[in-house]
N, C-alpha and C positions, 0 to 999 in steps of 0.2 A: 489706535486698535492692536495695530504692529506690536507696540511695547506693550500692551497688557497680554496680549497673545503670548511672548515671548516668556514672559516673567510669570506664566502660568497662571493669570489673575484672570482667565477668561476657558475656564477646562472642561467647561459644556461646548464649545467648538472641538476639540480636538478633534472627535469620532468622526464629525458630519465632515469637518474638512478634509480627513484622511479618505472620507468616503467619496470625498469630492475629486481629488486629487486621483486617484485611482480610476475613476469613472471618466476622467477628462487625460487624461496622462498622454494622449495622441497626439493632442495638439499641448495643454498645458506646461509639460516636462518641456520642451524646446522654446513656449515663449516665457515661460518666467526666466530660461537661462539667457535667455536672448536679453531681455530686459536689465538683466543683472549686469550683461557683458556687457550694456548700452551705458548703464549708471559707470560702470570700471572705468569707462574709455570716456568719460567726458560727454558722452552722449554721439561718438562718433559712429557715422554709416559704418556697419559689418564689413565692409569690403578694404577699410581700414585699418581690421584689427589683427593684432599677429597672424602667421599666417597658420597654425595650430590650429586657432581656434576660427578663423575665417573659413579654412577648408574643412574642416570639420573632423581634423585626427581625433582617432578614438581616446588616446591619451590626455591631448590636449584639452578635450572636453571634460575628461572624466576630471581632472586637477581641475579644471571652474566649477565644477559641482562644487567638487570638495571648498575650494578655495572661498566661493560665495554663495554657500548654502544660505548664510542668514539671509543675504538678496534674495534668491531665488526662492526662499521660501514666504519673505515678504510679499511679492510680487505675485505666488500663487496666491496667499493669504487674501488679497485686495479682488484678485478673481473670483474666489470663495465670496467674499462677502457682497459684492454686486452682484453674484445671482440667487444670493439669497433676499436681497433688499430687488431685485426686478420681479423676484416670483411674488413675493407681497405684492405689490405693483402690478403684475398680471392678474395675481388671484383678483385684487381689487376689481379690475377693470372687468375680469370674466362675471362677478358675484353681479355684475351692473348691464350685462348682455355686452358691452364691449369687447370688438376683438382690435387685436393690434398688430397692423402693416408693417414691416420690416424691409430691408433692403440685402439684396445678394449684385456688390457690384462683379461685373464679368473678371473686371483683372484685379490685381493685388501690387502692393507699394515695393517696389525694388527694394528699398531700406525696408522690409520686413521680417518678419519671423518665420512666415511662411517663403518665400523665398531663401531665406540662409540656410531653413532645416531642410529644403526639397531642393536643392539647385537642379538636380536632375530632369525636373521635370520643366523645366525654363529655357530659353535659347542663353546660353551664358557661356562666354569662352571659360578658357581653362584655370585662370586667375576668377574666377565668379562674375566678371561683366560681361551687361548685357551688349548679343551680337546685334539682336534686332529690338524694336520697342513699338508699341501701341500709338494709332494716333487713327485720323480721318482725312478722309481724301479734300482738295481742295474744293469749293461748292461756291455760292451765290456770293455768299456771308466772308468767304476768306480765299484770297486769291493761293493759298499755300496747303491748306489744310490746316489742321491741329494735330502739332505733335505732343502727346500725353506721356509719353516716356512710361510706362508700364512694361516689364518686361514679358515678353510674350510665351506662351504655352507650346510645349513640345506635345501637343496632341496624341501622337501616334504612341509615345511612353504612357502618357494618360489612359490610353485605351487599352494597351497593354498590362497595367494593374488593374484593369476593370474599374476606372475612373472613379478606385476607391479616398481618394484625396477630395474628389468634387461629392461624393456619398458621405462622406465626413464632415465636409462642410457644411451641405444642406441639413442634415440631420443635427448637428448643435446648432442653425439659426433657427431651425423650428423648432430647438426647445426654446428659445425665446421669444419669440414672434408665432401669429397665426397664421399668418398669408405672408407668401415673401415676392417683393417684386422684382424681377431680374433684370439688372438695370444692364442696357447694352444688349437687349437679345436680338441684335441684327448680329452680333460679333460669334454667334453659335450655328450660324449658316456660314456667313465669311465676314471677315474681318480683314483692317488694314494693315501690313504689315510695311516699318520703319527701318533703314538701316540706321543703326546707333548712330552711327557718324554724322547721318543728316542734322541740320539745325532744324527743318521744317517739315511736314509730313507729303510735300512736293512729290520725293520720286519714292514712292511707295508703292505698294501691288496688294492686290486683294491673293488672298489665302484660304482654302476652305478651312469651316470649324468643324465640330465635332457633329452637329447635326442631333437627329433622332439617337444618336448611339448613347450620346450619353445621359439626355433624360430617360430612357429607355432601363440603363444602367441604375439609376438613381429610385426610379419607381421600383424596380423587382426589390429592392432590399429597403427602402420605406414607405412602399405604398404609393396609390393616388396624394399628387401635391399640389396642394393651396398654393398656386404661382399665378403670377400677372406679369404678362411679357410688354416690357419698356421699349416699344417698337416705334419710339419716334426716331427723326431723323432720315437718311436714305434708305428705305422699306422697299424691297422689291418682291415680285411674285415670290421666290424663291424665301426670300423672309416669311412671307405673307402664310405658303404652304406650310413653312416646318410649325409657325404658332399655330395653325388652324389641325393642322397634323395630330399635332400633342393637344388638343383641345382649350388653349389657353388663351383667355381672355387679355384682349389688347388695351391701348390708352385711349382715350380721345378728349383731347384738350380744345375748350371755346375757343380758348384766344387765338389760338392756332385755325380756325372754322375761316376766317372773310378773307375772299381777292376774289380773281378771277375765275376758278376750278369750282363747278357746279358737283364738279365728282367728289371734291375735297372730303377724307374720310372725317375731315374732325368736326363738318356742319351734321349738326343734328340731325336734320334730315335724311344722314348718311350713316348713321349709328347703327352695329348689329347689335343685338342682343347681348351676345357674349363677348361686354367688354367693360371699362371701366370708364365712368365719365369723370372728367375734370374740367372746375373753371379754368385753376391755372395749377402746375405743379409747382414743387420747391425752387425750382430752374425761371418761374415768369414772376415777376411782379403780382402784387395783390392787385384786383380785379379793378378797383376803385384806382391804383396806382397806374395800373394799363392806359385806362379809359382817360386818365385826367397827363402822362405824357409818354406814352408809348405806342398807343392807336393810332393810325393812321385815318385820314376825311375816308377813304373807303373803307376801312375798318371798322369804323365807326357806323357811315352807312350799311353794311353788312348786319350789324349788330340792331341797327334802328328796324329795319326788318321783321324780327325775331318778338321783339321787344312792345310787351302790349301799352299801347297808348295811354297817356297821362301817367303814371307812374311815377315819374320824378325822379328815380332811383336806379341807374343802368346797372347799376353793382350788383345791386341786389336781384335784378333780375336777369343776371347770369344765373345766382347761383338758383335762382325758380328752372332758368333755361335746362340747365344741366339736371337736376331733378326731376323735370318732368321729360327727360326723354329717356329712350327704350332703352339706352344701354341698364345691363343688369347691376351692375352696381355705382355710385355715385360718391364721390368724395370732395368734398368743399374744407377748401384750408380752415381755419379757425380766423383765420386775419379777413379773409370775405364776409364770414361768419356778424365779425363785429364792425364789417365796411370800413377798417382799415388803407391808409394810403403807402406810396411808397417806403416810408419812413417806417415801415412793419415787414418788408419785401425780405428775406429769407435767403437768398444765393442770388448773384449775379455770376454766371458761367465765365469762366477766361480769368475771375479774378481769388486773390486770395485774402484782402484784409478785409473787416466787415462783418463775413459771409453766418450764419447760422448763430448771430448775436441777440435775433429778436426773443424775447420772452414777454408770457401773456401776464399783464399787471395785475395785481391783487384785487381782485372785485367786478374787475371786465365783465365777468361772465354774468351779467344780471337777470333778473327774473325778466324782464321783456326782452333781454337778445335771446333767451332760451322759449320764451312763448313764439316769439318771431319764424324762431328755427323751426318748432314743432307746427305753425300753421303750416307754412310751405312746405314740410314733408308729410305730414297730412295732406294739404290739397295735391300734394303730387303722387297719393299713394303709395310713400315708401315707409311709413308709421308703421310699424310693428310691436305686437308685446315684448317686452324689455324680457329676457328669457336669459340665463344663465349662459355662456359665450360657448359650454363645451355640450350643451344639450341642442344649439341650432349650428356646430361645426359643420353637418354632415348633408346641410339642407341649405339647395341652392339659392333660394331666396330666403335667406332668415335674417341677414339682414344687408339691407342693399343701401342705408344711408350710413356711411362707415367715417371713423375719424382714422384718421392714416399717422402713424406715427415713423420715425427711423431712425434705425439702431445698428451701430458698426462696431 
């Protein structure tokens, strides 16, 4: 596509491409230059670039833009073409009453255009290296916690600038998806700060997040936001107060429901209406995989108290339980609709290789599978007339059974 465009064989793209570049200049100019510089340096992290571009000295940046003009335009064109193709996919979904749920991670990668282009927004030293990084504290599962390693925000600088970076981040994300799941929501109330020199997260400390001020600033600019608070992990009353004060639905995950705590918020009996119920998220095994490989005897016993006698398919019963809950929204992974096992798991937290590799086989969505899903959706009173998503966006219960897609 790039060679044809550069050779003038796709003149119909020039005007819309130029308009796209102008409309998205706030992020696209830096991103395209960042990618061009990465290519020029053989993929080296930006901290290893020559000082002029690493420290964003104006003369060095101007020279790089001129020297790498073709590469910059090529990367910008790739974003333009993706935007058009994604827009067509989203319109196809909307025409069938399907909305797309996307993700905003709270933190960004150190080796990213965001950090290189806006070093003043992060805790970096004079050379651009992180002073402190993200993580989570020690818990039952890890005696040393988790050192994620993302650079941390200078929230006071963000506040002084009216949270403009975050406003634009939400704006762009909502151009691509219909509902946004805010990852690690608890970090907006307080986050775990780890000195960059530490090899583990053990010697970290809690620091206050921006709280309601950030979301109020975004709402003033963009209006009411269709958000889901990813409120999993160490959730305190302060985090719950932030979520509830903003009126955001939290998450309820059936695989987390079973144990000795009758007040467990993931038990269906404890669901609140303003929540999103899942059999499992992308970080969980499939329901069948969990039952076969992960569930303890106590968890199997707890599930058994909710399963209807004689059904013979506990994985499908988990789908039914979630859909029958009082949660306003229910999201069921396609792997659970199809009754797939651990071979179809999407992600294993804490690992890198082999994740996000599962693909839906052609022909897997049979009429039998569709009818089974339709029947349980009807039986749990979540079956609604299909209407274009744009017509349902403002209605609270417009689509209570949604397919979730992640885009980043």
